[in-house]
N, CA, C and O atoms as CSV, one atom per row, in Angstrom:
chain,resi,resn,atom,element,x,y,z
A,1,VAL,N,N,-8.531,26.414,-2.383
A,1,VAL,CA,C,-7.751,27.215,-3.318
A,1,VAL,C,C,-8.443,27.126,-4.680
A,1,VAL,O,O,-8.759,26.039,-5.164
A,2,GLN,N,N,-8.670,28.287,-5.281
A,2,GLN,CA,C,-9.313,28.331,-6.591
A,2,GLN,C,C,-8.285,28.638,-7.664
A,2,GLN,O,O,-7.380,29.447,-7.461
A,3,LEU,N,N,-8.432,27.984,-8.808
A,3,LEU,CA,C,-7.545,28.187,-9.945
A,3,LEU,C,C,-8.356,28.685,-11.127
A,3,LEU,O,O,-9.426,28.154,-11.423
A,4,VAL,N,N,-7.844,29.704,-11.800
A,4,VAL,CA,C,-8.526,30.252,-12.975
A,4,VAL,C,C,-7.537,30.325,-14.123
A,4,VAL,O,O,-6.508,30.995,-14.031
A,5,GLU,N,N,-7.857,29.626,-15.210
A,5,GLU,CA,C,-7.010,29.658,-16.401
A,5,GLU,C,C,-7.461,30.774,-17.334
A,5,GLU,O,O,-8.623,31.181,-17.321
A,6,SER,N,N,-6.539,31.254,-18.131
A,6,SER,CA,C,-6.838,32.237,-19.172
A,6,SER,C,C,-5.805,32.104,-20.274
A,6,SER,O,O,-4.770,31.460,-20.105
A,7,GLY,N,N,-6.106,32.725,-21.410
A,7,GLY,CA,C,-5.134,32.750,-22.494
A,7,GLY,C,C,-5.422,31.799,-23.637
A,7,GLY,O,O,-4.711,31.811,-24.642
A,8,GLY,N,N,-6.454,30.974,-23.503
A,8,GLY,CA,C,-6.786,30.077,-24.593
A,8,GLY,C,C,-7.357,30.840,-25.769
A,8,GLY,O,O,-7.636,32.036,-25.679
A,9,GLY,N,N,-7.528,30.123,-26.886
A,9,GLY,CA,C,-8.098,30.749,-28.065
A,9,GLY,C,C,-7.860,29.904,-29.286
A,9,GLY,O,O,-7.518,28.725,-29.198
A,10,MET,N,N,-8.047,30.528,-30.430
A,10,MET,CA,C,-7.880,29.850,-31.703
A,10,MET,C,C,-6.666,30.421,-32.422
A,10,MET,O,O,-6.485,31.636,-32.491
A,11,VAL,N,N,-5.840,29.532,-32.955
A,11,VAL,CA,C,-4.617,29.963,-33.628
A,11,VAL,C,C,-4.339,29.016,-34.787
A,11,VAL,O,O,-4.770,27.863,-34.768
A,12,GLN,N,N,-3.634,29.490,-35.775
A,12,GLN,CA,C,-3.250,28.641,-36.885
A,12,GLN,C,C,-2.046,27.790,-36.522
A,12,GLN,O,O,-1.274,28.144,-35.630
A,13,ALA,N,N,-1.886,26.680,-37.206
A,13,ALA,CA,C,-0.735,25.813,-36.974
A,13,ALA,C,C,0.552,26.606,-37.132
A,13,ALA,O,O,0.700,27.407,-38.055
A,14,GLY,N,N,1.477,26.366,-36.215
A,14,GLY,CA,C,2.726,27.104,-36.210
A,14,GLY,C,C,2.711,28.325,-35.328
A,14,GLY,O,O,3.755,28.925,-35.069
A,15,GLY,N,N,1.532,28.700,-34.864
A,15,GLY,CA,C,1.392,29.868,-34.023
A,15,GLY,C,C,1.705,29.591,-32.567
A,15,GLY,O,O,2.115,28.490,-32.199
A,16,SER,N,N,1.502,30.617,-31.737
A,16,SER,CA,C,1.820,30.531,-30.314
A,16,SER,C,C,0.677,31.049,-29.462
A,16,SER,O,O,-0.102,31.905,-29.881
A,17,LEU,N,N,0.598,30.512,-28.264
A,17,LEU,CA,C,-0.320,30.996,-27.237
A,17,LEU,C,C,0.367,30.900,-25.885
A,17,LEU,O,O,1.265,30.080,-25.692
A,18,ARG,N,N,-0.056,31.738,-24.956
A,18,ARG,CA,C,0.464,31.667,-23.598
A,18,ARG,C,C,-0.701,31.539,-22.640
A,18,ARG,O,O,-1.542,32.433,-22.549
A,19,LEU,N,N,-0.748,30.439,-21.934
A,19,LEU,CA,C,-1.784,30.207,-20.946
A,19,LEU,C,C,-1.303,30.666,-19.572
A,19,LEU,O,O,-0.117,30.586,-19.254
A,20,SER,N,N,-2.246,31.148,-18.769
A,20,SER,CA,C,-1.960,31.531,-17.385
A,20,SER,C,C,-2.916,30.810,-16.454
A,20,SER,O,O,-4.047,30.497,-16.827
A,21,CYS,N,N,-2.457,30.551,-15.247
A,21,CYS,CA,C,-3.284,29.928,-14.222
A,21,CYS,C,C,-3.027,30.673,-12.920
A,21,CYS,O,O,-1.934,30.603,-12.358
A,22,ALA,N,N,-4.041,31.383,-12.449
A,22,ALA,CA,C,-3.908,32.177,-11.234
A,22,ALA,C,C,-4.591,31.485,-10.068
A,22,ALA,O,O,-5.742,31.061,-10.172
A,23,ALA,N,N,-3.882,31.373,-8.966
A,23,ALA,CA,C,-4.423,30.738,-7.763
A,23,ALA,C,C,-4.834,31.804,-6.755
A,23,ALA,O,O,-4.166,32.827,-6.601
A,24,SER,N,N,-5.937,31.544,-6.077
A,24,SER,CA,C,-6.394,32.467,-5.045
A,24,SER,C,C,-7.028,31.693,-3.901
A,24,SER,O,O,-7.456,30.551,-4.066
A,25,GLY,N,N,-7.081,32.330,-2.741
A,25,GLY,CA,C,-7.659,31.694,-1.573
A,25,GLY,C,C,-7.267,32.480,-0.350
A,25,GLY,O,O,-6.805,33.617,-0.454
A,26,SER,N,N,-7.450,31.882,0.810
A,26,SER,CA,C,-7.140,32.607,2.035
A,26,SER,C,C,-5.644,32.491,2.330
A,26,SER,O,O,-4.872,33.388,1.992
A,27,THR,N,N,-5.250,31.427,2.937
A,27,THR,CA,C,-3.849,31.206,3.266
A,27,THR,C,C,-3.448,29.845,2.729
A,27,THR,O,O,-4.041,28.829,3.090
A,28,PHE,N,N,-2.457,29.827,1.878
A,28,PHE,CA,C,-2.077,28.559,1.267
A,28,PHE,C,C,-0.628,28.587,0.817
A,28,PHE,O,O,-0.006,29.644,0.699
A,29,SER,N,N,-0.119,27.411,0.575
A,29,SER,CA,C,1.227,27.247,0.026
A,29,SER,C,C,1.145,26.166,-1.047
A,29,SER,O,O,0.723,25.042,-0.775
A,30,ILE,N,N,1.547,26.511,-2.256
A,30,ILE,CA,C,1.447,25.589,-3.376
A,30,ILE,C,C,2.753,24.844,-3.568
A,30,ILE,O,O,3.826,25.447,-3.555
A,31,ASN,N,N,2.665,23.564,-3.742
A,31,ASN,CA,C,3.846,22.761,-4.065
A,31,ASN,C,C,3.946,22.587,-5.570
A,31,ASN,O,O,4.234,23.551,-6.280
A,32,ASP,N,N,3.716,21.395,-6.067
A,32,ASP,CA,C,3.787,21.157,-7.506
A,32,ASP,C,C,2.560,21.717,-8.219
A,32,ASP,O,O,1.458,21.736,-7.670
A,33,MET,N,N,2.773,22.168,-9.440
A,33,MET,CA,C,1.691,22.621,-10.301
A,33,MET,C,C,1.864,21.945,-11.660
A,33,MET,O,O,2.960,21.525,-12.030
A,34,GLY,N,N,0.755,21.852,-12.388
A,34,GLY,CA,C,0.855,21.203,-13.685
A,34,GLY,C,C,-0.228,21.636,-14.648
A,34,GLY,O,O,-1.268,22.168,-14.260
A,35,TRP,N,N,0.043,21.394,-15.892
A,35,TRP,CA,C,-0.937,21.608,-16.964
A,35,TRP,C,C,-1.332,20.245,-17.534
A,35,TRP,O,O,-0.487,19.378,-17.754
A,36,TYR,N,N,-2.619,20.081,-17.765
A,36,TYR,CA,C,-3.167,18.878,-18.367
A,36,TYR,C,C,-4.054,19.306,-19.535
A,36,TYR,O,O,-4.450,20.468,-19.634
A,37,ARG,N,N,-4.354,18.373,-20.398
A,37,ARG,CA,C,-5.266,18.698,-21.495
A,37,ARG,C,C,-6.148,17.485,-21.814
A,37,ARG,O,O,-5.783,16.333,-21.579
A,38,GLN,N,N,-7.307,17.798,-22.352
A,38,GLN,CA,C,-8.244,16.749,-22.732
A,38,GLN,C,C,-8.860,17.095,-24.077
A,38,GLN,O,O,-9.561,18.098,-24.218
A,39,ALA,N,N,-8.591,16.256,-25.052
A,39,ALA,CA,C,-9.157,16.418,-26.383
A,39,ALA,C,C,-10.481,15.656,-26.450
A,39,ALA,O,O,-10.704,14.741,-25.657
A,40,PRO,N,N,-11.352,16.018,-27.378
A,40,PRO,CA,C,-12.645,15.332,-27.496
A,40,PRO,C,C,-12.466,13.835,-27.679
A,40,PRO,O,O,-11.700,13.390,-28.534
A,41,GLY,N,N,-13.177,13.067,-26.872
A,41,GLY,CA,C,-13.121,11.619,-26.987
A,41,GLY,C,C,-11.883,10.982,-26.405
A,41,GLY,O,O,-11.693,9.772,-26.536
A,42,LYS,N,N,-11.035,11.764,-25.765
A,42,LYS,CA,C,-9.799,11.221,-25.210
A,42,LYS,C,C,-9.730,11.488,-23.720
A,42,LYS,O,O,-10.445,12.338,-23.190
A,43,GLN,N,N,-8.849,10.740,-23.046
A,43,GLN,CA,C,-8.661,10.949,-21.623
A,43,GLN,C,C,-7.788,12.167,-21.376
A,43,GLN,O,O,-7.002,12.575,-22.231
A,44,ARG,N,N,-7.945,12.737,-20.186
A,44,ARG,CA,C,-7.099,13.854,-19.799
A,44,ARG,C,C,-5.661,13.363,-19.683
A,44,ARG,O,O,-5.404,12.296,-19.125
A,45,GLU,N,N,-4.725,14.151,-20.215
A,45,GLU,CA,C,-3.330,13.756,-20.186
A,45,GLU,C,C,-2.458,14.868,-19.629
A,45,GLU,O,O,-2.782,16.052,-19.730
A,46,LEU,N,N,-1.349,14.459,-19.043
A,46,LEU,CA,C,-0.392,15.406,-18.503
A,46,LEU,C,C,0.356,16.085,-19.642
A,46,LEU,O,O,0.796,15.433,-20.589
A,47,VAL,N,N,0.495,17.401,-19.537
A,47,VAL,CA,C,1.265,18.169,-20.505
A,47,VAL,C,C,2.626,18.549,-19.910
A,47,VAL,O,O,3.668,18.305,-20.519
A,48,ALA,N,N,2.603,19.142,-18.725
A,48,ALA,CA,C,3.851,19.573,-18.099
A,48,ALA,C,C,3.619,19.802,-16.615
A,48,ALA,O,O,2.519,20.161,-16.196
A,49,VAL,N,N,4.660,19.592,-15.826
A,49,VAL,CA,C,4.594,19.852,-14.387
A,49,VAL,C,C,5.820,20.643,-13.968
A,49,VAL,O,O,6.863,20.603,-14.621
A,50,ILE,N,N,5.670,21.368,-12.858
A,50,ILE,CA,C,6.764,22.182,-12.345
A,50,ILE,C,C,6.741,22.113,-10.822
A,50,ILE,O,O,5.674,22.143,-10.210
A,51,THR,N,N,7.918,22.020,-10.214
A,51,THR,CA,C,8.012,21.933,-8.768
A,51,THR,C,C,7.857,23.308,-8.123
A,51,THR,O,O,7.768,24.326,-8.810
A,52,LYS,N,N,7.826,23.319,-6.802
A,52,LYS,CA,C,7.531,24.544,-6.040
A,52,LYS,C,C,8.452,25.694,-6.403
A,52,LYS,O,O,7.998,26.818,-6.614
A,53,THR,N,N,9.741,25.413,-6.477
A,53,THR,CA,C,10.698,26.490,-6.758
A,53,THR,C,C,10.893,26.709,-8.251
A,53,THR,O,O,11.557,27.662,-8.661
A,54,GLY,N,N,10.322,25.839,-9.055
A,54,GLY,CA,C,10.535,25.941,-10.491
A,54,GLY,C,C,11.836,25.321,-10.942
A,54,GLY,O,O,12.211,25.423,-12.110
A,55,GLY,N,N,12.525,24.675,-10.016
A,55,GLY,CA,C,13.818,24.122,-10.353
A,55,GLY,C,C,13.760,22.859,-11.175
A,55,GLY,O,O,14.758,22.456,-11.773
A,56,SER,N,N,12.602,22.232,-11.211
A,56,SER,CA,C,12.466,20.989,-11.969
A,56,SER,C,C,11.170,21.001,-12.757
A,56,SER,O,O,10.113,21.357,-12.235
A,57,THR,N,N,11.261,20.611,-14.009
A,57,THR,CA,C,10.089,20.546,-14.871
A,57,THR,C,C,10.102,19.221,-15.642
A,57,THR,O,O,11.153,18.621,-15.867
A,58,ASN,N,N,8.921,18.792,-16.033
A,58,ASN,CA,C,8.795,17.608,-16.868
A,58,ASN,C,C,7.714,17.842,-17.899
A,58,ASN,O,O,6.716,18.513,-17.635
A,59,TYR,N,N,7.925,17.278,-19.081
A,59,TYR,CA,C,7.002,17.494,-20.182
A,59,TYR,C,C,6.598,16.170,-20.832
A,59,TYR,O,O,7.353,15.198,-20.828
A,60,ALA,N,N,5.401,16.163,-21.382
A,60,ALA,CA,C,5.006,15.037,-22.225
A,60,ALA,C,C,5.891,15.048,-23.467
A,60,ALA,O,O,6.278,16.112,-23.951
A,61,ASP,N,N,6.206,13.869,-23.975
A,61,ASP,CA,C,7.073,13.792,-25.147
A,61,ASP,C,C,6.511,14.582,-26.323
A,61,ASP,O,O,7.263,15.135,-27.126
A,62,SER,N,N,5.198,14.629,-26.418
A,62,SER,CA,C,4.554,15.286,-27.562
A,62,SER,C,C,4.743,16.808,-27.573
A,62,SER,O,O,4.539,17.446,-28.607
A,63,VAL,N,N,5.126,17.391,-26.441
A,63,VAL,CA,C,5.260,18.850,-26.389
A,63,VAL,C,C,6.687,19.311,-26.097
A,63,VAL,O,O,6.960,20.511,-26.088
A,64,LYS,N,N,7.590,18.372,-25.860
A,64,LYS,CA,C,8.972,18.741,-25.551
A,64,LYS,C,C,9.569,19.564,-26.671
A,64,LYS,O,O,9.425,19.238,-27.849
A,65,GLY,N,N,10.247,20.647,-26.281
A,65,GLY,CA,C,10.875,21.513,-27.267
A,65,GLY,C,C,9.947,22.570,-27.836
A,65,GLY,O,O,10.403,23.500,-28.502
A,66,ARG,N,N,8.642,22.440,-27.582
A,66,ARG,CA,C,7.679,23.423,-28.088
A,66,ARG,C,C,6.991,24.191,-26.965
A,66,ARG,O,O,6.680,25.371,-27.125
A,67,PHE,N,N,6.753,23.542,-25.844
A,67,PHE,CA,C,6.057,24.169,-24.720
A,67,PHE,C,C,7.037,24.431,-23.582
A,67,PHE,O,O,7.995,23.685,-23.383
A,68,THR,N,N,6.779,25.506,-22.840
A,68,THR,CA,C,7.594,25.826,-21.667
A,68,THR,C,C,6.679,26.186,-20.509
A,68,THR,O,O,5.845,27.085,-20.616
A,69,ILE,N,N,6.845,25.474,-19.399
A,69,ILE,CA,C,6.079,25.750,-18.195
A,69,ILE,C,C,6.912,26.611,-17.257
A,69,ILE,O,O,8.122,26.416,-17.144
A,70,SER,N,N,6.276,27.556,-16.585
A,70,SER,CA,C,6.972,28.403,-15.634
A,70,SER,C,C,5.977,28.865,-14.577
A,70,SER,O,O,4.770,28.678,-14.731
A,71,ARG,N,N,6.481,29.466,-13.505
A,71,ARG,CA,C,5.604,29.983,-12.470
A,71,ARG,C,C,6.225,31.189,-11.808
A,71,ARG,O,O,7.445,31.347,-11.774
A,72,ASP,N,N,5.352,32.044,-11.278
A,72,ASP,CA,C,5.764,33.226,-10.524
A,72,ASP,C,C,5.107,33.090,-9.156
A,72,ASP,O,O,3.931,33.416,-8.996
A,73,ASN,N,N,5.851,32.617,-8.181
A,73,ASN,CA,C,5.272,32.353,-6.861
A,73,ASN,C,C,4.806,33.630,-6.166
A,73,ASN,O,O,3.883,33.581,-5.353
A,74,ALA,N,N,5.412,34.747,-6.462
A,74,ALA,CA,C,4.982,36.014,-5.861
A,74,ALA,C,C,3.579,36.381,-6.317
A,74,ALA,O,O,2.839,37.048,-5.594
A,75,LYS,N,N,3.215,35.944,-7.516
A,75,LYS,CA,C,1.889,36.229,-8.067
A,75,LYS,C,C,0.960,35.023,-7.986
A,75,LYS,O,O,-0.188,35.095,-8.425
A,76,ASN,N,N,1.449,33.912,-7.427
A,76,ASN,CA,C,0.659,32.674,-7.378
A,76,ASN,C,C,0.119,32.308,-8.750
A,76,ASN,O,O,-1.043,31.927,-8.885
A,77,THR,N,N,0.945,32.422,-9.748
A,77,THR,CA,C,0.528,32.201,-11.128
A,77,THR,C,C,1.500,31.275,-11.843
A,77,THR,O,O,2.716,31.348,-11.669
A,78,MET,N,N,0.914,30.403,-12.654
A,78,MET,CA,C,1.691,29.482,-13.483
A,78,MET,C,C,1.403,29.795,-14.940
A,78,MET,O,O,0.318,30.269,-15.277
A,79,TYR,N,N,2.374,29.532,-15.805
A,79,TYR,CA,C,2.224,29.833,-17.220
A,79,TYR,C,C,2.565,28.610,-18.060
A,79,TYR,O,O,3.272,27.703,-17.621
A,80,LEU,N,N,2.041,28.614,-19.281
A,80,LEU,CA,C,2.435,27.622,-20.273
A,80,LEU,C,C,2.595,28.353,-21.604
A,80,LEU,O,O,1.614,28.754,-22.230
A,81,GLN,N,N,3.843,28.516,-22.022
A,81,GLN,CA,C,4.123,29.114,-23.315
A,81,GLN,C,C,4.105,28.004,-24.349
A,81,GLN,O,O,4.875,27.049,-24.255
A,82,MET,N,N,3.237,28.126,-25.324
A,82,MET,CA,C,3.069,27.102,-26.340
A,82,MET,C,C,3.461,27.672,-27.701
A,82,MET,O,O,2.818,28.587,-28.215
A,83,ASN,N,N,4.512,27.122,-28.264
A,83,ASN,CA,C,5.003,27.552,-29.579
A,83,ASN,C,C,4.860,26.423,-30.579
A,83,ASN,O,O,4.666,25.266,-30.206
A,84,SER,N,N,4.957,26.768,-31.847
A,84,SER,CA,C,4.874,25.771,-32.928
A,84,SER,C,C,3.666,24.861,-32.733
A,84,SER,O,O,3.779,23.638,-32.811
A,85,LEU,N,N,2.540,25.456,-32.487
A,85,LEU,CA,C,1.343,24.677,-32.194
A,85,LEU,C,C,0.911,23.852,-33.391
A,85,LEU,O,O,1.065,24.260,-34.542
A,86,LYS,N,N,0.363,22.672,-33.089
A,86,LYS,CA,C,-0.099,21.735,-34.104
A,86,LYS,C,C,-1.591,21.475,-33.907
A,86,LYS,O,O,-2.101,21.649,-32.800
A,87,PRO,N,N,-2.289,21.067,-34.942
A,87,PRO,CA,C,-3.720,20.748,-34.776
A,87,PRO,C,C,-3.965,19.720,-33.676
A,87,PRO,O,O,-4.998,19.762,-33.008
A,88,GLU,N,N,-3.025,18.801,-33.484
A,88,GLU,CA,C,-3.216,17.785,-32.450
A,88,GLU,C,C,-3.060,18.343,-31.033
A,88,GLU,O,O,-3.297,17.628,-30.059
A,89,ASP,N,N,-2.672,19.592,-30.913
A,89,ASP,CA,C,-2.641,20.243,-29.596
A,89,ASP,C,C,-4.015,20.768,-29.188
A,89,ASP,O,O,-4.200,21.230,-28.062
A,90,THR,N,N,-4.966,20.697,-30.095
A,90,THR,CA,C,-6.317,21.165,-29.800
A,90,THR,C,C,-6.915,20.375,-28.648
A,90,THR,O,O,-6.985,19.147,-28.694
A,91,ALA,N,N,-7.345,21.088,-27.614
A,91,ALA,CA,C,-7.885,20.449,-26.419
A,91,ALA,C,C,-8.336,21.520,-25.442
A,91,ALA,O,O,-8.083,22.708,-25.640
A,92,VAL,N,N,-9.007,21.084,-24.389
A,92,VAL,CA,C,-9.244,21.953,-23.235
A,92,VAL,C,C,-8.060,21.766,-22.287
A,92,VAL,O,O,-7.729,20.644,-21.905
A,93,TYR,N,N,-7.443,22.851,-21.922
A,93,TYR,CA,C,-6.269,22.808,-21.054
A,93,TYR,C,C,-6.676,23.180,-19.628
A,93,TYR,O,O,-7.348,24.183,-19.388
A,94,TYR,N,N,-6.244,22.335,-18.694
A,94,TYR,CA,C,-6.572,22.520,-17.289
A,94,TYR,C,C,-5.298,22.711,-16.471
A,94,TYR,O,O,-4.274,22.090,-16.755
A,95,CYS,N,N,-5.365,23.564,-15.466
A,95,CYS,CA,C,-4.241,23.651,-14.540
A,95,CYS,C,C,-4.602,22.932,-13.241
A,95,CYS,O,O,-5.767,22.832,-12.857
A,96,ASN,N,N,-3.577,22.449,-12.598
A,96,ASN,CA,C,-3.728,21.704,-11.356
A,96,ASN,C,C,-2.674,22.171,-10.375
A,96,ASN,O,O,-1.541,22.467,-10.754
A,97,ALA,N,N,-3.060,22.233,-9.111
A,97,ALA,CA,C,-2.109,22.612,-8.059
A,97,ALA,C,C,-2.393,21.810,-6.807
A,97,ALA,O,O,-3.544,21.523,-6.479
A,98,GLU,N,N,-1.327,21.454,-6.116
A,98,GLU,CA,C,-1.492,20.775,-4.841
A,98,GLU,C,C,-0.596,21.450,-3.817
A,98,GLU,O,O,0.468,21.977,-4.140
A,99,GLY,N,N,-1.053,21.419,-2.582
A,99,GLY,CA,C,-0.279,22.052,-1.522
A,99,GLY,C,C,-0.995,21.964,-0.200
A,99,GLY,O,O,-1.697,20.993,0.081
A,100,VAL,N,N,-0.808,23.001,0.620
A,100,VAL,CA,C,-1.372,23.040,1.957
A,100,VAL,C,C,-2.121,24.359,2.127
A,100,VAL,O,O,-1.655,25.408,1.681
A,101,GLU,N,N,-3.270,24.299,2.766
A,101,GLU,CA,C,-4.041,25.509,3.010
A,101,GLU,C,C,-4.557,25.532,4.438
A,101,GLU,O,O,-4.682,24.500,5.097
A,102,VAL,N,N,-4.853,26.748,4.899
A,102,VAL,CA,C,-5.430,26.941,6.225
A,102,VAL,C,C,-6.904,27.257,6.054
A,102,VAL,O,O,-7.253,28.230,5.386
A,103,THR,N,N,-7.772,26.450,6.646
A,103,THR,CA,C,-9.207,26.680,6.606
A,103,THR,C,C,-9.731,26.777,8.034
A,103,THR,O,O,-8.971,26.699,9.000
A,104,ARG,N,N,-11.051,26.948,8.147
A,104,ARG,CA,C,-11.652,27.016,9.484
A,104,ARG,C,C,-11.416,25.716,10.238
A,104,ARG,O,O,-11.415,25.691,11.469
A,105,ARG,N,N,-11.219,24.643,9.491
A,105,ARG,CA,C,-11.028,23.336,10.126
A,105,ARG,C,C,-9.570,23.107,10.502
A,105,ARG,O,O,-9.238,22.118,11.155
A,106,GLY,N,N,-8.709,24.018,10.091
A,106,GLY,CA,C,-7.300,23.865,10.416
A,106,GLY,C,C,-6.455,23.775,9.163
A,106,GLY,O,O,-6.848,24.257,8.101
A,107,ILE,N,N,-5.304,23.162,9.288
A,107,ILE,CA,C,-4.376,23.034,8.165
A,107,ILE,C,C,-4.628,21.705,7.467
A,107,ILE,O,O,-4.734,20.661,8.112
A,108,GLY,N,N,-4.722,21.756,6.151
A,108,GLY,CA,C,-4.958,20.530,5.405
A,108,GLY,C,C,-4.421,20.614,3.999
A,108,GLY,O,O,-4.112,21.696,3.501
A,109,ALA,N,N,-4.313,19.471,3.364
A,109,ALA,CA,C,-3.825,19.416,1.993
A,109,ALA,C,C,-4.953,19.756,1.018
A,109,ALA,O,O,-6.127,19.542,1.317
A,110,PHE,N,N,-4.595,20.274,-0.119
A,110,PHE,CA,C,-5.566,20.510,-1.173
A,110,PHE,C,C,-4.998,20.040,-2.507
A,110,PHE,O,O,-3.785,19.947,-2.697
A,111,ASN,N,N,-5.905,19.751,-3.410
A,111,ASN,CA,C,-5.559,19.428,-4.793
A,111,ASN,C,C,-6.667,20.032,-5.636
A,111,ASN,O,O,-7.786,19.520,-5.659
A,112,SER,N,N,-6.356,21.120,-6.327
A,112,SER,CA,C,-7.375,21.887,-7.032
A,112,SER,C,C,-7.181,21.861,-8.540
A,112,SER,O,O,-6.066,21.723,-9.045
A,113,TRP,N,N,-8.302,21.998,-9.243
A,113,TRP,CA,C,-8.304,22.073,-10.708
A,113,TRP,C,C,-8.987,23.357,-11.143
A,113,TRP,O,O,-9.923,23.825,-10.495
A,114,GLY,N,N,-8.517,23.917,-12.237
A,114,GLY,CA,C,-9.191,25.038,-12.844
A,114,GLY,C,C,-10.356,24.569,-13.701
A,114,GLY,O,O,-10.596,23.370,-13.837
A,115,GLN,N,N,-11.075,25.523,-14.274
A,115,GLN,CA,C,-12.262,25.192,-15.055
A,115,GLN,C,C,-11.922,24.820,-16.491
A,115,GLN,O,O,-12.767,24.287,-17.210
A,116,GLY,N,N,-10.713,25.092,-16.908
A,116,GLY,CA,C,-10.280,24.746,-18.253
A,116,GLY,C,C,-10.381,25.912,-19.220
A,116,GLY,O,O,-11.247,26.775,-19.079
A,117,THR,N,N,-9.495,25.931,-20.198
A,117,THR,CA,C,-9.523,26.931,-21.256
A,117,THR,C,C,-9.304,26.223,-22.592
A,117,THR,O,O,-8.427,25.369,-22.718
A,118,GLN,N,N,-10.103,26.587,-23.572
A,118,GLN,CA,C,-10.058,25.905,-24.871
A,118,GLN,C,C,-8.923,26.437,-25.726
A,118,GLN,O,O,-8.742,27.647,-25.864
A,119,VAL,N,N,-8.167,25.520,-26.292
A,119,VAL,CA,C,-7.134,25.849,-27.270
A,119,VAL,C,C,-7.491,25.109,-28.560
A,119,VAL,O,O,-7.639,23.887,-28.568
A,120,THR,N,N,-7.625,25.860,-29.636
A,120,THR,CA,C,-7.963,25.276,-30.933
A,120,THR,C,C,-6.911,25.687,-31.951
A,120,THR,O,O,-6.657,26.875,-32.148
A,121,VAL,N,N,-6.304,24.707,-32.593
A,121,VAL,CA,C,-5.262,24.957,-33.583
A,121,VAL,C,C,-5.766,24.472,-34.932
A,121,VAL,O,O,-6.056,23.290,-35.114
A,122,SER,N,N,-5.866,25.396,-35.868
A,122,SER,CA,C,-6.364,25.046,-37.201
A,122,SER,C,C,-5.200,24.772,-38.141
A,122,SER,O,O,-4.112,25.328,-37.998
A,123,SER,N,N,-5.462,23.904,-39.100
A,123,SER,CA,C,-4.396,23.529,-40.046
A,123,SER,C,C,-4.397,24.419,-41.274
A,123,SER,O,O,-3.567,24.241,-42.166
């Protein structure tokens, strides 16, 4: 399963961005999905996760109340609405998905990462 992020860019503090993560492949079923970010010189950290049906979400304390994660299973796409952005939100944002896929070898689990999209927030 391949994941492609989009929607990153440069914005001033207080602004908003909406990230998208589109999944593609042959035959698959996605369970949990999540957004992670990695700032220069820092480890990759969890930003938000969402369950298969979207009924449960969790956020890092640093983004609670400002970011909203959602997904559209019909489109195999996940979103991250980011409001009230701060300079400390500057990072490369990655999407992650895990689930089950059908390959030539049969049915197996997958855990995929996107290539990342840069978000830069200026003060």
